[in-house]
N, C-alpha and C positions, 0 to 999 in steps of 0.2 A: 273929814279930811279928803280932799280930792287932788290927785296929781296927774297931769297930762304929759305923756311922753310922745315919742315919735309915732309909734304904731299901736300904742295901748294907753289905757287910762286906768288909774287906780283910785278907788273910792273906799274909805274905811267907815264902817258903821258900827254903832254900839249894839250889835246883835251877837248873841252867844253862838259859838261854833264848836263842833265836835269833829275831830279828825277821824280818819279811818282806823287809827290805832287807839282811839278812845281818849285822846288828850283834848281838853276843852280850853277855850279862851273866851273872854268876855266881849271880844270885838271880832268883826268879820271884815276881811278885805275882799272887795269885788274888783276883778281885773277884766276889763273889756278890751278885746283885740279888734283892730280896725284893718280894713283892706286898703289897697292903694287908692280906692275911690272914696275913702273915709266912711265906709259903711261898716257897722259892727258885724264881725264874722262869728264871734262867739264870746261868751263871758264865763268866768270861773270864780268860784268862791274859795277863800283860804282863811285859815285862822290867822289872827294878827297877834304878833308878839313884839314887844319892845326889844331893841338890840341890847339895852342895858341888862335886861333879864337874862339874855344869853350869856353876856359877859360874866354875870354873877355865877351862873351855872358852871362856866369854865373854871372860874376861880375856886369854886367849891369841889371841883373834880367830879361833877355829875356827868352822866350820859347826856349827850345833846340830841334830843329827839324833836326834829322840826318837820316831820312828815306832814304834808298838806298845809303848811304854814307860809305866810307872807312875811318876809324879812326885809327891812329897809336899812341900807347903809351899814351892812356888816363889814367890819374891818379889824383885823388883828393888829394893824398899826395903831388904830385908835385905842384898842384894848391895851396895848403896851404903854401907851401914853397915860391912859387912865390909871393903871396900876403900877406905873413907873418901872417897867421891865425893859431891860436892855434890848436894843433893836435887833441884835444878832442872836438873842436867846430864843430857843424853840418854845412855843406855847403848847403845853400838853393838853390833848383832847382825849378823854377816855374812850369815847366813840362818837361818831358824828353821822347821823342819818337825817337826810332832808329830801326824801323821795316825794315827788309830786309837789314840791315846794315852789315858791316864787321869790327870787332874790332881786330886789330893786335897789338902785343907788342914784345919788346925785352926781357922783364922780367915778368911784371905783369900788369894786367888791374885792376884799383882800383876805386871802387865807395864807399869806406868805409866812413861812417859818412855823407852820403848824406841825405838831408831832402827834399823830393819831396812834394810840397804843393798842386798841382792840377794835376788831370788826371792820376796819377800813373806813372808806368814805362811801356813802350811798346818796347819789344825786339822780337816781333813776327818774325819768319823766319830769325832771325839774326844769323850770324856765328861769334863765338869767336875763334881767332887763338890760337896757342900754348902759354903757359905761365899761371901763376896763375891768378885767377879772384876773386876779393874780394868785397863783398857787406856788410861787417861787420858793425854793429852799424847803419845801415841806417834806416830811418823812412819815411813811406809813409802816408800822411794824408788822401788823397781822391783818388778815382779812382781805376782801376784795375791794376794788375801787370801781364803782359803778356809776358811769355817766350815760348809760344807755337811754336813748330817746330824749336826751337833754337838749334844750334849745338855748343857744347862747345869743346875746344881743349884738349890738353894732360895734362894740368896743373890741380892743385887743384882748386876747386870752393867752396867759403865760403860765407854762409849767416848767420854767427853767430851773435846772439844778434840783429838781424834785427827785426823791427816792421813793419809788412805788413799792418797795419791798418785794416779797416773793409771792404775793397773791395775784389773782387774775385782775387784769385791767380791761374794763369793758366800756367802749364808746359806741357800741352798735346803734346805728340810726340816729346818732347825735347830729345836730344841725348848727353850723357856725355861720355867721354872717360875713360882713366885709372886713372885719378886723383881722389883724395879724395873729396867727396861732403859732406859738413857739414851744417846742420841747427841747431847746438847746441844752445839752449836757444832762438831759434827763436820764435817770438810772432805772431801768426796768429789770425786775428780778427774774425768777425762774417760772413765773406764772404765764398763762396764755394772755395775749394782747389782742383785743378785738376792736378793729375800726371798720367792721363790715357795714356797708351801705351808709357810711357817714357822708354828709354833704358839708364840704369844707368852705363853701361860700366863695366870695370873691377875694378874700385876703390871702396873703402868702402863708405857706406852711413850712415850718423850719424844724428839722430834727438834727441839726448839726451837732456832732460829737455825742449823740445819744448812745447808750449802751443797753443791749438787750440780752437777757439771760438765756436759759435753756427752753423756754416756752415757745409755742407757735405764735406768729404774728400774722394777722389777717386784715387785708384792706379790700376784700371782695366787694365789687360793685360800688366802691367809694367814688365820690365826685370831687375832684380837686379844684374845680372852678377855673378862673382865668388868670390866676396869679402864679408866682413861682413856687416850686416845690423843692425843698432842699433836704437831701439825705446825705450830704457830704460827711465823710469820715465817721459814719455810723458803724458801730460794731454789732452786727447781727450775731445772735447766739447759735445754739445747736438745733433750734426748732425750725419748723417749716415756715417759709416766707411766702405769703400768698397775696399777690396783687392782681388776681384774675378779674377780668371785666371792669377794670378801673377806667374812669374817664378823667384824663389828665388835663384836658382843656388846652388853652392857648399859651399858658405860662411855661417858662423853662423848667425842665426836670433835671435835677443834678444829683447823681450818686457818686461823684468823684471820690476816690480813695476809700470807699466803704469796704468793710471786710465782712464776709459771710462765713458762717460756721459750716456744719455738716448737714443741714436740713435742705429739703427740696425747695427750689426757688421758681416761682411761677408768675409770669406776666401774661398769661394766656388771654386772648380776646380783649386786650386793652385798646383804647383809642387815644392816641397821642395828639391828635388834631394838628395844630400849627406850632407846637412847642419844640424847642431844641432839647435834646435829651442827651445827657453825658453820663457814660459809665467809664470814663477814663481812669486808668490806674486802679480799677476795682479788683479785689481779690475774691473771687467766687469759690475759692478752694477747689475741692474735688467734686463739684456739684454739677448737676444738669440744670441749666437756666432756660426756661421755656417762654418764648414769645409767640407761640403758634397762634395763627388767626388774628393777630393784632394788626392795627391799621396805623401806619406812620404818615402823618400829614406833611406839611410844608417845611417843618423844622428839620435841622440836621440831627443825626443820631451817631454818637461816637462810642466805640468800644476800644479805643486806642490804648495799647499797653495793658489790656485786661487779661487775667488768667482764669481758667475754668476747665471743666472736663468736657461738657457739651453745651453748645449754644444753639438753640433751635428757633428757627423763624418759619416753620412750615405754614404754608397757606397765608402768608402775610401779604399785605398791600404796602409796598415800599415806594412811596411817591417822593422821596427826598434822598439826600446824600447819606449813605450808610457807611461809616468808617469801621471796618473790622480788621484793622491792622493791629491785631492783638499781640500780647506778649507770648502766651503759650496756651494751647488748648488741644484737646483730642479731636473733637468734631465740631464743625459749624454746618448746620443743616438749613439750606435754603430751598428745600423741596417745595414744588408747586407754588412758589411765590410769583407775584406779579410786580415786576420792577419797571418803574417809569423814570428813574433817575440813575445815580451812580452808586455802585457798590465798589468800595475801595479796599483791596487786599495787598496792593503793591507796597513792599517795604521801602522806606526812605532812609531813616537814620539807624534802624535796628532790624534784626531779623524777625519775620513773622513766623512763629512756630505753630503750625497746624498739621495734624496727621491726615484729616479728611475734610474736604470741602464739598458738600453735597448740594447740587442744584438741579437734580432731575425733575422734570416736569415744569421747569421755570418758563414763564412767559416774559421774555426779556425785551422790553421796549426802551431800555436805557443803555447803560454801559457797565461793564465789569472791568475795573482796572486791576490787572493781574499779570505777572510775568512767568514765562515758562520756566526759566532758570531761577529767577529771584524767589519765586514761591514754590519751586519744584512741583509745578502744576500737574505733571503726569502722576506723581505719587499721590497727590490729593484726591485723584479720581480712582486710580488703581487700588488704593488702600481700602476703598469702600467695601464693607463686608456684605451688606444687604442689597446692594445695587446689582441688577442683572447686567449681562453683557450689552444688551441694547440700551439700557439706561446709561451705562458708561459711555457707549458710543455717542449717544445724544449729547452728553455733557461735553465730550471732546468737540463735537460739531459746534456747540455754542461757543466754546473757546476759540475755535477757528474763526468764527464770525467776528468775535471781539478783537482778536489779533489783527485781522484784516482791516477793521475799522480804525485801529490805532496805528496802522502802517508798520506793524511788527511782523514782517512777512516771513522771516525765518521761524518765528514762533508759530505763525499760522501753518507753515508746512509741517512742523512737528505735531501740532494738534490734528491736522488733517490725516496724517499717517496713522495716528492712534485711533482716530475715528473710523477709518476704513478697516483697521485690524479688528477692532471690537465689533464692528458691524458684521464682519465675516464670522467671527466666533458666535455671534448671536444667531446667524443663519444656520450654522452647524448645530447649535444647541436646539434651535427650533425644529430642525429636521430629525434630530435624535428623539425629540419628544413626540413628533408626529409618527415616526416609524415608517415601515413599508418601503415604497419606491423612493421616497425622498432621501432615505439613508444611502441608497445605492448611488444616486445621482449627485448628492451634495459633495462627497469627498473628492471625486475627480475634478469637479468644478472649483472646489475650495483649494485643491492643490495647485491647479493652474493659476488661480488668482494670486495665491501666496507666492508662487515661483516667479511668474511673469510680471505682475504689477507691483508686488512688494519687494522681493529680493533684487529684481533687475533694476528698478528705478525709483523705489520708494514712492509709488503712485505719482510719478512724473514730477516729483519735487526736487530731484537731484540729478541734473543732466550729466555730471561727472560720473555718477554711478552707472548711468545708462551707457556712457562711452566705455567705461571699463567692462561692462557686460558685453558690449559689442566686440571688444578686443578678445575677451575670453572665448566667445562663441566662434569667432574667426580662427583663433588658434586651435580650438578643439577640432574643427573641420579640417584644418590643414594637417593636423597630426593623423586624423583618420585616413585621409587620402594617402598619407605616407606609409603608415604602418599596418593598414589592413592588408591581408594576403592578396596577391595578384589574382588569385582565382575569383575574388569577389569583384574585382574591377581595377582599373588604373587610369591615370591621367597621361595622355600623350601630347607632348609639346614638340615644336620643331627642333629644339636642342636637347631632346631627352637623352639621358645617360644613366648608366647603372650605378654610378657613385651616389652614396647616400646624401651628401650635401647638395649635389645637383638636383636630385629628386626632391629633396626637402624644399629647395628654393623654388622649383617649378610648382610644387603643390601649394606653397604659400602664395605664390603669384596667382595661380588658378583660383584658390579660395578667395583671394581679395577681389578679383574681378567678378566672381560669382556672387559674393556677399554684397558688393556694391552695385550689382546688376549692370555692370558695364558690358561684359560679354564680347570681347574682341574676336573670339572664334579661333585664336591661334592654338589654344589648348583644348583637347577634346576628352570628355570622360567616356568610359566604357563600363559594361557590366552593371553592377549594383550602384556604381557612382553616378549613373544616369538618374537614379532616384535620389541619391544623397545631394547632388548638386542643386536641383530645383528646390529641395527643402531648405538648403542654406540660403538660396536666393530669396525665398519667401520670408525666412527669419530676418534676413538682412533688411528687406523692405520694411518689415514691421518695426525692427529696432531703430532704423533710421527715422521713421516717422515718430516713434516714441522719443527719440533724442531731440527731434525738432520741436516737439510739443514742450518738453521739459526745458529746453534751452530758451526758446522764445518766451515762455512763461516767466522764467527767471530774469531775462534781460528786460522785458517790458515793465517789470515791477521795480 
């Protein structure tokens, strides 16, 4: 018998075969695999067994041992028809081992409704030929499920509504082709689940409504190809969830409304290429979710209405729209990211509840949509526990640039003031660490900057505050001229009198023309006032210039 398939050929010969477990058959199946150039790449020998013999063993309650065997057209649907079993009744398999086997079919391979009582399934290093493969509604009581290094053909592969039991599930280094892979409503027990280094081919991958128990689940280095990946409404258990170094390809990735337990969640060093990625309405629980060093391609990424403890994007390349208008979270960390598109934190219909938004070391080539009041941006930076004063200052500087670009000039002023304040704190901290002469010189300079630039005019962002400061200074000098003892000096005017209100009026007049540098010359200071008056004039010149800068800056914007 010779059968030609898409990329392989099967020939059955009347030659005895002995498997690695010592099971013999009178016939041998030779499978030759072809390359795209129709050249034989390898050939492999298997024992040959009739499918009717397998059905009889199932009927007799025997262990099914098919290691190293070739099986053609295995189908529990046909088995039910042969033995007149109801379509919805489970078929009991005492145990089923088909390691290094080859399953071929004309249409589909069907294990639907199987009930494996002992030792689980073993399909390690098995090859499934072209055609659909169906494990729907199967149930495994005990033991592991091993599909490691298994190669699936061109058809669809379905594990819908399967109950894997509490044993480990292992698909490590399995290879799927272009057919659809479905784990819809699959029930994973408390064992560990391993999809490490799996090549999912070009077909879609669907885990919709799947439930995972307390074991860890690992997709490390998996390749999801170019089609859609669907983890919507999946209930992840208490174990660790590991998607490190996964290649998601160009298909959309959807985790909407998934729920995560108490395990650590890692998407570190993933490559999302051109796919849209949605984590909308996901409940990460009180977990840290890590996307560090991942690369986001052209597709949009959304975490809208998501809840978590910490969401980390350290050292990521963000070349697309990133929506982090989350429901609630403690920390979002964008440290050392490279941003070439939009990061959106601005609330629209609901409040974005974040305690810390960290973007120290960010290279921002795009835009950050954020509001000073809407997001309480000052708190997002000042709440950072591990950021230094200079790192906080740098983040306020980035916000200043963003607000300026968006035309939110009042927010820009708020960010600029905080930038200068934390920059000053950083200089003081640096001087304290350096010691020596720097400590002696930094405090007078810092006090001058704090008093003159900050308190007087909020770093030229508030001209009304400068005007008020001008009035305060003018009043102080007027009172000094009035109430300092005559032995220190006095102001002599043409209508000088001893009455307090006359003296007060003259001194306010003298202070005004001195502060404004008018200098009519009708009132003359004497004694110490000859030092005090020039000082007031100098301060007046400085504050008027300061007022002009602040006023013009505000008006021009």
